C-alpha positions in Angstrom: 1.4 -5.0 72.2 4.6 -3.1 72.2 6.9 -3.3 69.2 10.5 -2.1 68.5 9.3 0.6 66.2 9.3 4.4 66.5 6.1 5.1 64.6 3.9 3.3 62.2 4.3 6.2 59.7 8.1 5.8 59.5 8.4 2.0 60.2 8.9 1.0 56.5 11.4 3.7 55.5 13.4 3.2 58.7 13.4 -0.6 58.1 14.6 -0.1 54.6 17.4 2.2 55.7 18.5 -0.6 58.1 18.6 -3.1 55.2 20.6 -0.7 53.1 23.1 0.0 55.9 23.7 -3.7 56.4 24.1 -4.5 52.7 27.7 -3.6 52.4 27.0 -1.2 49.7 25.5 -3.8 47.4 22.0 -2.1 47.6 20.8 1.4 47.0 17.4 3.2 47.0 15.9 5.5 44.5 15.7 9.1 45.7 12.0 9.3 46.1 11.2 8.9 49.8 8.6 8.7 51.2 6.3 8.0 48.3 8.7 6.0 46.2 10.5 3.3 48.1 12.5 1.2 45.7 15.6 -0.9 46.5 18.0 -1.7 43.7 21.2 -3.5 43.0 24.2 -1.2 42.8 26.0 -3.6 40.4 23.3 -3.6 37.8 24.2 -2.6 34.2 20.9 -3.3 32.4 22.5 -5.8 30.0 20.4 -8.7 31.4 16.7 -9.3 32.0 15.6 -7.3 35.1 13.4 -8.9 37.8 11.2 -6.5 39.7 8.9 -7.7 42.5 7.4 -6.2 45.6 4.1 -5.3 47.3 3.1 -4.4 50.8 5.7 -4.4 53.5 5.5 -6.6 56.6 6.7 -9.8 54.7 10.4 -9.3 55.4 12.8 -10.4 54.2 10.6 -10.4 51.1 11.1 -8.5 49.0 14.0 -6.2 49.6 16.0 -9.0 51.2 16.1 -10.9 47.9 17.5 -8.1 45.8 20.9 -9.2 44.7 22.9 -11.1 42.1 20.9 -14.2 41.0 17.6 -13.1 42.3 15.7 -9.7 42.2 17.0 -6.6 40.5 14.7 -4.3 42.4 12.0 -4.4 45.0 9.2 -1.9 45.3 7.9 -1.5 48.9 4.5 -0.3 49.9 3.2 0.5 53.3 2.5 -2.5 55.7 0.2 -4.8 53.8 -0.6 -2.2 51.2 0.4 -2.3 47.5 3.0 0.3 46.4 1.7 3.1 44.0 1.9 2.9 40.2 4.5 5.7 40.2 6.7 3.8 42.6 6.5 0.6 40.5 7.1 2.5 37.3 10.1 4.2 38.9 11.5 0.8 39.7 11.0 -0.5 36.2 12.5 2.5 34.6 15.6 2.4 36.9 16.6 -1.1 36.0 15.2 -2.0 32.6 17.4 -2.0 29.5 17.1 -3.6 26.1 16.9 -7.1 27.5 13.5 -6.2 29.2 12.0 -6.7 32.6 9.9 -9.3 34.3 7.4 -8.2 37.0 6.7 -10.9 39.6 3.4 -10.1 41.3 1.5 -11.8 44.1 -2.1 -12.4 43.3 -3.8 -9.6 45.3 -6.1 -7.0 43.7 -4.0 -4.0 44.6 -0.8 -5.5 43.4 -2.3 -6.8 40.1 -3.8 -3.4 39.3 -0.8 -1.2 40.3 1.8 -3.4 38.8 -0.4 -4.0 35.7 -0.9 -0.3 35.1 2.8 0.4 35.7 3.7 -2.2 33.1 1.4 -0.6 30.6 3.0 2.8 31.2 6.5 1.3 30.9 5.6 -0.3 27.6 4.4 3.2 26.4 8.0 4.3 27.0 9.1 1.6 24.6 10.3 -0.9 27.3 9.8 -4.7 26.9 8.0 -5.6 30.1 6.4 -9.0 31.0 4.4 -9.8 34.1 3.5 -13.1 35.9 1.0 -13.5 38.7 1.8 -15.9 41.5 -1.2 -17.8 42.9 0.2 -20.7 44.8 -2.1 -20.7 47.9 -4.3 -23.9 47.8 -6.1 -23.2 51.2 -9.3 -21.9 49.6 -9.8 -24.0 46.5 -13.1 -22.4 45.6 -11.6 -18.9 45.3 -11.6 -17.7 41.7 -8.2 -16.2 42.2 -5.9 -18.0 44.7 -3.6 -15.8 46.8 0.1 -15.5 46.1 2.2 -16.5 49.1 5.6 -18.1 49.8 5.8 -19.9 46.4 6.7 -16.4 45.1 10.3 -17.1 46.4 10.7 -20.1 44.1 9.8 -17.8 41.1 12.4 -15.2 42.3 15.1 -17.8 42.6 14.5 -19.8 39.4 13.8 -16.8 37.2 16.6 -14.9 38.8 19.2 -17.6 38.2 18.1 -17.8 34.5 18.3 -14.1 34.1 21.8 -14.1 35.7 22.9 -16.6 33.1 21.8 -14.3 30.3 18.5 -15.9 29.2 16.1 -13.7 27.3 12.8 -12.3 28.6 10.7 -15.0 26.9 12.7 -17.8 28.4 12.7 -16.2 31.9 9.0 -15.6 31.7 8.3 -19.1 30.5 10.3 -20.6 33.4 8.5 -18.4 35.9 5.1 -19.5 34.6 6.0 -23.1 34.8 6.9 -22.7 38.5 3.7 -20.8 39.2 1.5 -23.4 37.5 3.0 -26.3 39.5 3.6 -24.7 42.9 1.2 -25.3 45.9 1.4 -23.6 49.3 -0.6 -23.6 52.5 0.0 -22.0 55.9 -1.1 -22.4 59.5 -0.8 -20.2 62.6 -1.6 -20.3 66.3 -2.2 -16.6 66.4 -2.8 -13.6 64.2 -0.2 -10.9 63.5 0.2 -7.5 65.1 -0.1 -4.7 62.6 1.7 -1.5 63.7 -0.7 1.0 65.1 -3.7 -1.3 65.0 -5.4 -3.4 67.7 -4.6 -7.1 67.4 -7.4 -9.4 66.2 -7.6 -12.3 68.6 -9.8 -14.6 66.6 -8.0 -17.9 67.1 -9.0 -19.4 70.5 -6.6 -21.1 72.8 -6.0 -24.7 71.8 -6.7 -24.1 68.2 -4.8 -23.3 65.0 -6.0 -21.7 61.9 -5.4 -23.5 58.6 -4.9 -21.7 55.4 -4.8 -18.1 56.7 -3.2 -15.5 54.4 0.0 -13.6 54.8 -1.9 -10.4 55.7 -3.8 -12.2 58.5 -6.8 -13.0 56.3 -9.0 -15.8 57.7 -8.1 -19.3 56.6 -10.3 -22.2 55.6 -10.9 -23.5 59.1 -9.8 -23.5 62.7 -8.8 -26.9 64.0 -7.9 -28.3 67.4 -4.2 -28.1 68.0 -2.4 -31.0 69.7 1.1 -30.4 68.5 3.4 -30.2 65.5 2.5 -33.7 64.2 -1.2 -33.0 63.8 -0.6 -29.5 62.4 1.7 -30.8 59.7 -0.6 -33.7 58.9 -3.5 -31.3 58.3 -1.5 -29.3 55.9 0.0 -32.3 54.1 -3.5 -33.7 53.6 -4.3 -30.8 51.4 -0.9 -30.5 49.7 -0.9 -34.2 48.8 -3.9 -33.8 46.6 -2.0 -31.4 44.3 1.2 -33.4 44.1 2.3 -35.9 41.5 4.7 -38.8 42.0 7.7 -36.8 40.8 10.4 -35.6 43.2 9.4 -32.3 44.9 11.2 -29.4 46.6 9.7 -28.3 49.8 10.0 -24.7 51.0 9.4 -24.4 54.7 8.7 -20.8 55.6 8.5 -19.2 59.1 5.7 -16.7 59.1 7.6 -14.5 61.5 6.9 -15.4 65.1 7.8 -19.1 65.3 11.0 -20.1 67.1 13.8 -21.9 65.3 13.3 -24.9 67.6 9.7 -25.2 66.5 10.6 -24.8 62.8 13.1 -27.7 63.1 10.3 -29.9 64.6 8.1 -28.9 61.7 10.7 -30.1 59.2 11.1 -33.4 61.2 7.3 -34.0 61.0 7.2 -33.0 57.3 9.9 -35.5 56.4 8.1 -38.2 58.4 4.7 -37.4 56.8 3.0 -39.3 54.0 4.5 -36.9 51.4 8.0 -37.2 52.9 9.0 -39.9 50.4 8.3 -37.4 47.6 10.6 -34.7 48.9 14.0 -34.8 47.4 15.2 -31.4 48.5 14.2 -28.7 51.1 14.6 -25.0 51.4 14.6 -23.7 54.9 13.3 -23.7 57.5 13.7 -19.9 57.5 11.7 -16.7 57.5 11.3 -15.8 53.8 7.7 -14.6 53.3 6.6 -13.5 56.7 3.5 -11.9 58.1 5.0 -9.6 60.7 5.1 -11.6 64.0 2.6 -14.3 63.1 3.2 -17.5 65.1 2.9 -19.8 62.2 4.5 -21.4 59.2 3.8 -22.4 55.6 4.8 -25.3 53.4 5.3 -25.0 49.7 5.8 -27.9 47.3 7.0 -27.9 43.7 7.7 -30.9 41.4 11.2 -30.1 40.3 12.9 -31.0 37.0 16.7 -31.3 36.7 17.2 -27.9 35.1 15.1 -26.2 37.8 17.0 -28.0 40.5 20.3 -26.6 39.1 18.7 -23.1 39.1 17.6 -23.5 42.7 21.0 -24.7 43.6 22.9 -21.8 42.1 24.6 -20.0 44.9 23.5 -16.4 45.9 25.2 -14.1 48.4 22.0 -13.2 50.1 21.7 -13.8 53.8 17.9 -14.1 53.6 18.1 -17.1 51.1 18.7 -20.3 53.1 19.8 -22.4 50.1 18.8 -25.8 48.9 19.6 -29.0 50.7 19.0 -32.6 49.6 16.9 -34.7 51.9 18.9 -37.7 53.0 18.7 -40.4 55.7 20.0 -39.3 59.1 23.6 -40.5 59.7 24.6 -42.1 62.9 28.2 -42.1 64.2 29.2 -44.4 67.0 30.0 -42.9 70.4 33.8 -42.6 71.1 35.4 -45.4 73.1 34.7 -45.2 76.8 31.4 -43.3 76.5 29.2 -46.2 75.7 27.3 -46.7 78.9 27.7 -50.0 80.8 24.2 -51.4 81.2 23.4 -52.6 84.7 22.0 -56.1 85.2 18.3 -55.6 85.4 16.2 -57.2 88.2 12.6 -56.9 89.2 11.0 -55.9 92.5 7.3 -55.0 92.2 7.1 -52.7 95.2 10.2 -50.7 94.2 9.0 -50.4 90.6 5.7 -49.1 91.7 7.3 -46.7 94.2 9.6 -45.2 91.6 6.8 -45.0 89.0 4.6 -43.1 91.4 7.4 -40.7 92.4 8.2 -40.0 88.8 4.5 -39.5 88.1 4.3 -36.9 90.8 7.1 -34.9 89.2 5.4 -35.2 85.8 2.2 -33.8 87.3 4.0 -30.9 88.9 5.7 -29.9 85.6 3.5 -26.8 84.9 3.6 -25.6 88.5 7.3 -25.9 88.8 7.8 -24.1 85.4 5.7 -21.2 86.6 7.8 -21.0 89.8 11.0 -21.2 87.7 9.8 -18.4 85.4 10.0 -16.1 88.4 13.6 -16.9 89.2 15.1 -18.6 86.1 14.3 -19.6 82.6 11.0 -21.4 83.3 12.1 -25.0 82.5 12.7 -26.7 85.9 9.4 -28.5 85.8 10.0 -29.7 82.2 13.6 -30.8 83.1 12.5 -32.8 86.1 9.4 -34.2 84.2 11.7 -35.2 81.3 14.0 -37.0 83.7 11.0 -38.7 85.3 9.7 -39.9 82.0 13.1 -41.3 81.1 13.3 -43.2 84.4 9.8 -44.6 83.8 11.0 -45.8 80.4 14.1 -47.3 81.9 12.3 -49.3 84.7 12.7 -52.6 82.8 16.5 -52.0 82.6 17.1 -51.1 86.2 18.4 -53.4 89.0 15.3 -52.8 91.2 16.0 -55.5 93.7 19.5 -54.1 94.6 19.3 -50.6 95.9 23.0 -50.1 95.9 23.2 -50.8 92.2 19.9 -49.0 91.7 21.2 -45.7 92.9 24.2 -46.0 90.5 22.0 -46.9 87.6 19.7 -44.0 88.3 22.7 -41.7 88.4 23.8 -43.0 85.0 20.4 -42.7 83.5 20.0 -39.1 84.7 23.5 -38.2 83.4 22.3 -39.3 79.9 18.8 -38.0 79.8 18.5 -35.0 82.1 19.7 -31.7 80.8 21.2 -28.6 82.5 23.0 -28.4 85.8 20.2 -30.3 87.5 20.9 -33.4 85.5 24.6 -33.4 86.4 24.0 -32.7 90.1 21.4 -35.4 90.5 23.6 -37.8 88.6 26.4 -37.0 91.1 23.9 -37.3 94.0 22.7 -40.8 93.1 26.1 -42.1 92.0 27.6 -41.0 95.4 24.6 -42.5 97.2 25.3 -45.8 95.5 28.9 -45.7 96.5 27.9 -45.0 100.1 25.4 -47.8 100.2 28.0 -50.2 98.8 30.3 -49.3 101.6 27.8 -50.3 104.2 26.0 -47.0 105.0 22.3 -47.1 105.7 20.0 -45.7 103.1 19.7 -42.4 104.9 23.4 -42.0 105.4 24.0 -43.0 101.8 21.7 -40.3 100.6 23.4 -37.8 102.9 26.7 -38.9 101.4 25.2 -38.2 98.0 24.1 -34.7 99.1 27.6 -34.0 100.5 29.2 -34.9 97.1 26.7 -32.9 95.2 27.3 -29.8 97.4 31.1 -30.3 97.2 31.0 -30.3 93.4 28.1 -27.9 92.8 29.0 -25.4 95.5 25.5 -24.9 96.9 25.0 -24.5 100.7 22.1 -24.0 103.0 20.7 -20.6 102.4 21.8 -20.3 98.8 18.2 -20.7 97.6 18.5 -24.1 95.9 17.0 -27.6 96.3 19.6 -28.1 99.1 17.5 -25.8 101.3 14.8 -28.5 101.3 16.8 -31.7 100.8 19.4 -31.2 103.6 17.0 -30.6 106.5 14.7 -33.4 105.2 17.5 -36.0 105.2 18.6 -34.8 108.7 15.0 -35.4 110.0 14.5 -38.6 108.1 15.9 -40.8 111.0 12.7 -39.7 112.9 10.4 -40.8 110.1 8.9 -39.5 106.9 6.4 -37.0 108.5 9.2 -35.0 110.2 11.3 -35.2 107.0 8.4 -33.8 105.0 7.8 -31.1 107.5 11.5 -30.1 107.4 11.5 -30.1 103.6 8.4 -27.9 103.4 9.9 -25.5 105.9 13.1 -25.3 104.0 11.4 -24.8 100.7 9.1 -22.0 102.0 12.2 -20.3 103.5 13.6 -19.9 100.0 10.8 -17.4 99.2 12.4 -15.1 101.7 16.0 -15.5 100.5 16.5 -12.6 98.1 20.2 -13.2 97.3 20.7 -16.5 95.6 24.3 -17.7 95.6 24.0 -20.7 93.3 21.9 -21.9 90.4 20.1 -19.8 87.7 18.5 -17.6 90.3 21.9 -16.2 91.2 21.7 -14.1 88.0 18.3 -12.7 88.7 17.4 -9.4 90.3 16.6 -9.8 94.0 13.3 -8.1 93.8 12.1 -10.6 91.2 12.8 -13.5 93.7 10.9 -12.1 96.6 7.9 -14.2 97.6 8.7 -17.1 95.2 9.8 -20.5 96.3 12.8 -22.0 94.6 11.4 -24.6 92.1 14.0 -27.3 93.0 13.3 -26.9 96.7 9.5 -27.1 95.9 10.0 -30.3 94.0 11.9 -31.9 96.9 9.2 -30.8 99.4 6.4 -32.3 97.3 8.3 -35.6 97.0 8.8 -35.8 100.8 5.2 -34.8 101.5 4.2 -37.6 99.2 6.5 -40.1 100.9 5.0 -39.2 104.3 1.5 -40.5 103.3 2.6 -43.6 101.4 1.8 -47.0 102.9 4.5 -49.1 104.5 6.9 -51.1 102.2 7.4 -54.1 104.5 8.4 -56.3 101.5 11.4 -54.2 100.6 14.7 -56.1 100.6 15.9 -54.5 103.8 12.5 -54.9 105.4 12.5 -51.2 106.4 10.4 -48.5 104.9 13.4 -46.3 104.4 14.7 -48.7 101.9 12.2 -47.5 99.4 13.6 -43.9 99.3 
């Protein structure tokens, strides 16, 4: 897999140079590249307890991203997933430690323990007052004699850092750090492993599965479980976290492991708050990438029973972009829609045949979701199928509220429903289409003519014409041929849809922004949806019991 790196050998030093360049002069490095890579605060005067952390790189923004007032004094950075050397750690300690002493915050991995431990001994030999704490918050593998240190390390950074900034002595800072470590629990989950620069990717997690409890270096977790969505993933993690939680209020730290989208992380937070431990969560940190694993498509959840003093320390502001801050968990607030925007609900009525017809058409669009998304990925952003399927699901859910026995009002109601539930330009255009069709039907036009009036209004406002490579290329000829029956209409729709695969210069819609070569040979997804619907209509049985007594009334 390609990465935006120049070489694995220079990746860490070049990344650190980027951090320094963007720090506004608040960070500096010790002059020891490439063997000594230490990031320090430029405002440090050694009058307070220094906090030094670090370890292997690849967990950005940890640890250099948390160097600053109120958190770390220095970060010692090793190669990707490799502990820094004793000399590098000692250099960091010597650079920032004064009479107040220094606290080393170390994740529980053998290399880090040994190298930080030996560096501490050597620093003490220089007469420095150095304390060290080991973070072991990972509860994924309970039988391990030494649990791993993961995202809970950030809580130690923040609480100890805030205390040190207030002028607390080394004993108090160390005691607070140990209290956090003793009570913090974390667990992670991922859909995929990470990509280590210069190494082949390990593809051990099969499609349709997620790995629970894997480490931040890609170490295997406790088990692989079937993946069915965010709800099940969070529930599996919560099940293990709950066993370690008391009835006290807890802070939850929701950490992006590096490759999970912001949208997904927000869904994770939603599920966490709705989970069985949600009632115990008083505050939340994140969601944000804090302790990552390169590009791992996963996340971790950390919980900590917080006391009043610790809550104040976590709330203390820091001017560090990587720290997302602390937020109270509160009920979601609802504000009424402005006057005039509250939709006027139509008077519902029932008609069995129309209901079944609409349900079946919507089901067809739902079944076509993946196919249409694949088509749209060739010419747009890959969401046409999902957009249409979402609208179809909304219409199915609204069937009990629709005036099914009055097609004039039904068209208008469908337009209103789509304007509220269907996103993107497609939602607006189809809402216009059905609203105008309802107006046409109310003025006495036949169903076919009403639909053509809807198409005209949609084209007038949207600007699409025949040959512009949109759904119009299938819909317009289909409606023209509809007076001769559904089979000719389906044939015309299919011919129009297939023609879009040869139209290399889209003049409307998302495809208008796509290179012509990328469009070649690919049917427009909106036109394909129209063609499939008309092909479906062509083979449906007659609807003799429709209010108009004509099959076309069911359209």
